N, C-alpha and C positions, 0 to 999 in steps of 0.2 A: 628589178623591182623599181616601179614608177613612183613618182613622188607622192600621189595620193594614197597609194598603199602604206608608204612609209609613215605620213602623217597620222594614218589609222593606227598604226603600230605605237608610235610614241604617246598617243593618248590613253594607251593601255595601262593598268596598274604596274606600278614598279615591281622587276624582278625579284625573285626571293632573297638574292645575295644582297641587294641594296637595302632590302627591306629589314634584313637581318643586321646589317650595319647600323642603320639608323636605331633600330630598336634596342641593340645593345649598348648604344651611347645613352640613350633616354634612361634605361634601366640603372647604368652607372651614376647618372644623374640624381636619379631619385633615391639611390642608396646612400647618397651624401647627405641626406636630409639630417638636421641636427637631432640630438636626442631628446631636444623640446617637444618635437613632433611625435614622439613615441610615448608622450605622458597620457595620462588619463584623460579623456574627453570632458571638457567644460561645458555643460549645457547653458541655454540662455537663461533657463528658470534657476539653473545654480548660481550663475552670475547675479541674477536678480535677488536672490535670496541673500547673499552675501553682502550686496550693495545696501539692501535695505536694514540689515543688521549692523554694518560696520561703516556706513559712509560718514565721512567727517562733517559733511555739511548738514545732515540729518541730525547728528549728535548735537549739533547747536541747539535744536528746537527743544529739547527736554527741559533744560533749565529755564528757557524763556516762558513755556507753558506752566512750569511750575510757579514762576514768578507771577504770572497772571492769576492763577489759582489761589495765591496768597493774597492778592490785591482784592479778589472777591470777598476773601474771609474778612479782611480789613474794612470793607465797605459795610459790611453788616453790623459792625461795631457800634454804628449809630444808633441801634436799636436796643443796645444794652446799656446799663448804667456805667457811670464813669466815677470811681471812687479815687481820691488823692490824699495821701499822708504827708504831713508838714510838721517839721520841727524847727524852731527858731529861738534864738536867745538874744534879748535886747535889755539895755540900760539907760538911765538918764534921769534928769531932773525937770524936763519940760513939764510944765503944770498939767496939761491935758494928758500926757503919757502917763503921769504919776497917778492922777486921779482914776482914769480908766484902769490901770494895772491894778491898783488897790482894790478897786470893785471886783474885777474879775478874778483875783487871787482871794477875795472873801475876807480881806484883811482892813477894810475902811471902817474907821471908828468916828466918834463925834470930835474927837481932837483933830481929825483932818479938816473939820469946818471952819477952822480958825482962819482968819486973813491971811497971817503971815505963813501957815501952812500951805495955804491955797496958792498964794503968790510965788513964794519960794520953798518948794516942798524939798525934803531930803531925796537924794537920787534912790531909785529902786531898781530892782532887776527883776526881769521875767523870763521864765523858761516855757515856752507856749508850744504844746503838742495839739494838732488838730488832724480831725477825719472829715473830709467834705465829700459829699456824694452828690451827683446830678444825673437826671434822667429826662431825656426829651420825651415830651408827650405828643408835640404836633408840629411838624414844620411844612405842612402842605405840599407834601410828596417830594421834598428834597432829598431826603435820605432814600426814599424808595427810587428816585431816578438815579441816584449813585450807584445803588447796588445793581440795578438793570444795566447801566453803563458798563459796570464791571464785568457782568456777565456776557455782555456784548463783546467785551475786549478779550474774553477766553474765547468767544466763538471766532473773532478774528485770528488769534492765536493758532487755533485748531485749523482753520482754513489755510493760515501761511504753511502749517505744516502738511497738509493735504497737497498744496501747491509744490512742496519742495519734494515730496515723494513723487509726483508725477513728473517733475522735472529729472528726478534721480532715474526714474524708470526710462524715461526717455534718452536720458545721456548713456545709461547703461547698453540699452539696446545698441545705440549708435556706436559706443566703443567696442561693443561685442562683435558686431558685423564689420567693425574698421579692422579688427584683427583678422576676421575671416577673409576680408577683401586683401589685406596685406599678405596673408597666408596665400591666396590665390594668386596675387602678383608674384610673389616669390617663386611658386611653382611655375608658373608661365615663364619667368625669367630663366629658370633652372632649364625647363625645356628648350628654350631657345638657345642656351648655351650648349646643350647636348645637340640641338639640331645644327649649330654652327660648326661645331665638333666635326660632325659627319660631312658637312659642306666640305670643310677644309681638307678633310680626308680624301674625298672625292675629286677636289681640284687638285690635290697634291698628285693623285693617281693619274689624272688626265695630263698634267704637266709632264710627269715622268715618261707618260707614253707619246707625248709629243702632240695629243690633240688640243691643248690648251697653252697659252703663254703665262709666263711668270706673274704677269699683272693680276692674273685671275686669283691665283693663290694668295697674293698680297691683299687682294679685296676680301677674301674669305678670312684671313687673318685679322684684318682690321674690323670686320663684322663681328667675329668672335671676340674681339677685345671689347667691343660697344656691348656685345650681350654680357660679358662678365662684369662690366660697370654697371649694367642694369640690375644684374642678380645683387651686387654689393648693395645698391640703393634700396632694392626692394627687401633686403633683408635688414637694414636700418629702420624701414618704414615699419616693419613688422615689430621690432624691437619697441619702438616707440608706442605703437598701437596698444603691445602687451602692458607698457608701463601705465598708459592712460586707463586701461580697464583696471589694472590693480589698484591705481589711485581711487577710482570711483568705488570699488569693492571694499576700500579701506584697509588692503593687503600692501606689504612692502612693495615699492616699485620694482624691484628685481626678482620677485616672487615667481615661481613656475605657475603659470596659469592653466597649463592643459592645453589641448587642441580644441578650438572653437569648431561650430558646426560649418561644414561646406556651404559656400552661398549657391543655392539650388533655387530654381525658378519657382515662383509661387503664385497663386491667384486668389486674391482677396475679395471678399463681398463686398460692394460698394453701396452703402446705404444713401437714401436722397438726401438732398441737402435740407429739405425742411425737417426731417427726423433727426439729423445732426443738430441743427439748431435748437430744436426743442431739447435734446440730450445737454446741450451746451448750457442752457439756462438752469437745468437742474443739477449739473454735476460740475461745471467749470469752478474750481474754488476761488480764483481770483475775482469771478462775477460775483459769487455768493458774498465775497468778503466785503465787495463794494456795496452791496445791498445792506449789509450789517453796518457799513460806515454811515450810509444815509440814516439808518435809524438811531444810530449814537448821535449823529448830528441833530436829529429831531429831538432826542432827550435833552442834548445840551441847550438847545433853544428853550425847551420847556424848563429846564432847570434855572436858566438865567431869568425867565419870567417870574419863576416861584420864588426866586431871592428877593425879590420886592414885597412879599408877603410877610405877616408876622411869624414869630416863633414862640411856641408855649412850652416851659421847662418846669420841671420840679427839682428842687434841691434840699438838701438836709447836711447839717454839720454838728461835730461835737467836738469841744475844745477843753483842754485842761491848762491851766495856769499856775506855775509854781514859782517861789522866789528862787529856789536853787533845786539841784538834784535831790537833796535830803531834806528840804522842806516841802510840805504839802500846801497847796494853795487851794483854788477852787475849780469848779469844771461847770461847763454850761453847754447847751444845744440850741440850734436854731434849725426851722423847717420853713418851707413856704413854695409858692409858685411864682414864676416871673412870666411876663407877657412882654416881648421885645419887638418892636417894629421901627424899622428904620424910616424916617420921613423925607431925609435928604441926604445924599452921598455925593454931592457935587457934579450928578450927572453921570458918574462912572457905571453905575448899574445899567441905566438906559442905553449907554454906548456899548457895553458888553452883550446886551440882548441883541442890539441891531448888528453886531459882528456875529453873534450865533446864528442870527437868520441868514446872513450872507454866506457862512460857510455852510449851512444846509442846502442853500440854492447852488453853491459850487459843487458840492457832492451830489446832488442830483444832475447837474449837467454832465459831471464826469461819468455817472453812470450812463447816460444816454450815449455819450462819446465812446463809451467801452463797447456798448453794445453794437454798434456800428463797425468798431474794430475787431471784436470777435467774430461777426458775420463775415467780414472781409478774410479773416484767418481761414475760416471754414471754406470760403469759396476757392481761395487760393491753395489750399491743401488737396482739396477735390481736384482741381485743374492739375496739381503737380502728380497725384497718384494716376490720373489718366494719362498723363504724358509719359511718365517713366514706365508705366507698363507698356505702352506702344514702342518705348525706346527699347525694352528688353527683347520684343518680338523682332525688331529692326536689327539689333546687334546680334542676335542669335543667327538671322539670316545671313549675315555679313561674315559671321565667324565660319558658316558652312561654306559659303562662296569662296573665303580666303583659302580655306583649306584644300578645297578641290583645285583652285588656281594654282596654289603651290606645288600640287601633285603633279598637274599638267606642265608647268614650267620646270620641273626637275625631270620628268621624262624628256621632254624638249632639249635641255641642256646636256643631258646625257647623249642624245641623239646628234647634237652639234647644231640644233635649230633655234636655241636661245643662248643668251649670254649668262655669265654668272651674276652680273648686275640685276639681271630680270629675275634670278632666283632668289637673291638677298633681298631684293624690294618684295618678294612675294612672302619670304620668311618674316620679314619686319611687318609686314601687313597683318599676317596670320597671328603674329605675336599681340600686335595692337587689337586686332579684333578680340581676342580671347580676354585680355584686359578690359576692353569696353564692355563685353558681356557681363563680367564679374561687376563692373562698377555700375551698370545699369540695373542689376539685381539688387545691389547694396542700396542704390538711391530709391528704387522701388519700396524695398522693405521700410526703409528709414522715412519715406515719405507717407506711408500707410500710418506708420506709428504717430507721425506730426499730425495726420488728420484725426486719429484718436484722442490726440493730446488738445488738438482745438476744439473738439466737441467735449472735452472732458471726461471721456470713457476709458483712457489708458488706465489699464490696471495690470498686475501680475497675471490676471486671468483672461484679459482681453485677447482678440484675434490677433493683433499683431504681436503679441509677447508668445503665442503659441501655436503658430503655423510656419 
């Protein structure tokens, strides 16, 4: 048989004996999967549901939102009357104090008009009980602005919560597929160990038959040791990924999460950049929050301007003055309307107004800067999605080529036409290609979720979370 015929034969598929040996090793490797892999499957929707219900960061939002709601209620108090109760006890011989106290106690007599009594009166005591009520009538919109500002504060708190929800969604998806990626890497590492075992067995048989030297067996054993090390590292990465997912879902770090979905290729629809930018301005919580901040700054500037205008109040009071707890004195009431207008306050009110106007301009510029930043996020996310999609295709082709290359080199090594080093290099390349495919799929799915996040449309029902 000439060399050409021999080369055609070595490129044919592996004979049944060799295939059985390698398949058996692979079956043994997969049979060693831990019990955690036999648990109930955890879907992405299930992980998202747990995260939204139990995530510790989201739990922080509830008391913050309740606090802002109470502040809104407090701001409305300006429209309601204020009633104060006061009780005091005083005594002395100050002529003015004695004169006024005797009048309010209804105990003033003609004898109190004598000059000695007026100048050096006997000391008196007064137990004063009073109830005073005040009601704002008009303050040129100050109270209205305070209520509106508090309502906008509630809107800001709600937007913060929406932003936190979207961040948790993105982090949950990332953590979920990180577990899938780590599981895929562990599976690849175990397959590499099984393949390394088969290569060592094959090299050992060839050494025993005199077809290879001892160095080939040693190379195979070193390769097997490296494969086992990669398996150990992959197992550690899987444990860390599961702990991170548990933390996001609000579960104990060592809780059994169950198997996540395999990293399978996907094809997502790619909206136009114009449509994404339009959705961004309607749905992005941080952008809507910035719009609210601009409105609050406008209200603050208006409130500072209105603070220079007068205030109209109504007031009423009832007072009871007794010499002691057991002695009855007199009671009286007063009522009226007050008009209060500050004429000069050292220029502080004018300075505060200018400061409020500058803060308003600052927020407007921040809004303009945010618009360009968010537009850049959409552009970068689109580029990333296109890039990772192409990477998936390239890595899948590389994996197919590496698998075929390994098959050919195994046949050539069996025929004595290739070295064990060639086979080991091909096996390493195939394992790397499999890992690269999983990583490319992971990056593609994450980049699409980041695109939805940038456009403000990421939700439990969005495409990235359900395909």
